[in-house]
Structures are given as structure tokens and as C-alpha cells.
N, C-alpha and C positions, 0 to 999 in steps of 0.2 A: 373348324378352326377354332383355337379355342384364344381368348384378348388376348395373352398374353407373345400367342405369335405374331400376330400384328402391329403389335408393339414394338416388338424386334428385329423387324421386316426393314429391310432399309429403306422400300418405295413406301412414299404416302399414299396412304389412305384416299379414297373418293371423295371429302370435303374436305380438299385442299385448293390454294388457289395458282401457285404455282408448283405444276406436276411434279418437275422435275430439271434438273440445272440443262439450261440453254432450249428446252422444251416452247416451238414455236405454236405449237397444236391449242394454247388457250392463249385467253384473250389478254392486251395490254390490264396492265393496271393502272388505274387512274392514277391522277393527286401526288406522284412521284416525282420532279423534279431533280433534273444534276445539271448541276453547271461543271464547263470548266477554264482551266485557264493553258495555255501556252508556255509547254517550259521555257521560251526565249522572254516572256513575259516572268518568270516569278525571280524574285530574289532577294533569298532566304536571312542574308543577313545582311540587307542593305540600311545601310544608319542606324543598326542595332543599338550601339555603344549614346548616339545623340538621342535617338531615340526614349533611351530607357532610362536615359538624366531627366528629364523635361516630363515626359511621359508618366515613368515611374515617381519621380519628386512629387506629380499632380496626383496621384496616385494614395501615394502612402498618405501627406500631409491630409487627405481629404478624411482618410480612416483614422488620423490618428489621434481625434476623441476618442475611440473608442476603444485601444488599447494604453493608451499614455493615465486618463485618469485613474482607469482600475488599477495599472500597475504601479501607480502613485499610491493609492490607496495601501496597499495591499502588503507594498514595503514600506510604508509610513508607519501602518501596523505590527509588521515584523521586528522591526528597528526598534518600538516601542514596548515590544515586549521582550526583545532579547537586553535591553539595557532595565528594563527590571528586574527581568529574572536574575539578572549580573549585581543588582544592589537588595533582592531578595536573600541571597547568597554569601550578601558580603557580613563586613562586621559591623557596620554602621547598622543594619537592620534589624541586625539580634540586640545590638546597644538599643536600638529604638523602642523594642519592645515589639518586633513583629514577628522576631523567631519563632517557632515552637517550641526551642529546646528552652 
């Protein structure tokens, strides 16, 4: 049998830990823990708004330093460049001698 035929087959080869779906003839895998929660205990949207108001504000305010400062620097640079470009292309800049004409 060629190697490509083995690769294309549906059944796994001899060096796999779990042989096939639902096969009970293999040893149990170790280190895998599953936890479950009763459907009666699950409350998916319980206090979602109140939880977001307080927890969301706490999370956003703790990260504000990391995005407010770069945003302020970027916006300051943008507004300065916009004003400078407007002045460069104005009549006052040409009269002041900064124009290339």
C-alpha cells in the first residue's frame, strides 16, 4: 500500500491514542477533566446590564491609559499638521516668504 492511500483512509492508523469514535477498547485518557452545570443553574442574562455597567466601567477605565494617551498624541499631531498645512497654502505664508513661488 502506498503512503498516500493510508493518509486518505478514514480509519486512523495504529499509532493513535483514541482509535475511533466511541470505541471502548482503548485505555482512558489521563489529565482530561470535564465539568458540567445543570441547565437549571444557568442564568445566561442574569444581571447582564448591571454587571456590564460596573464591571465594564472598571475594565475600560483600567485600560484607558493605554489608548487615551496614544489617541491624544495622534490627534494632536493630526490637528497641528492640518493647521500648518492650511497656513502653508495660505496667502499669509506666501507673503512671509515661506512659499516656493
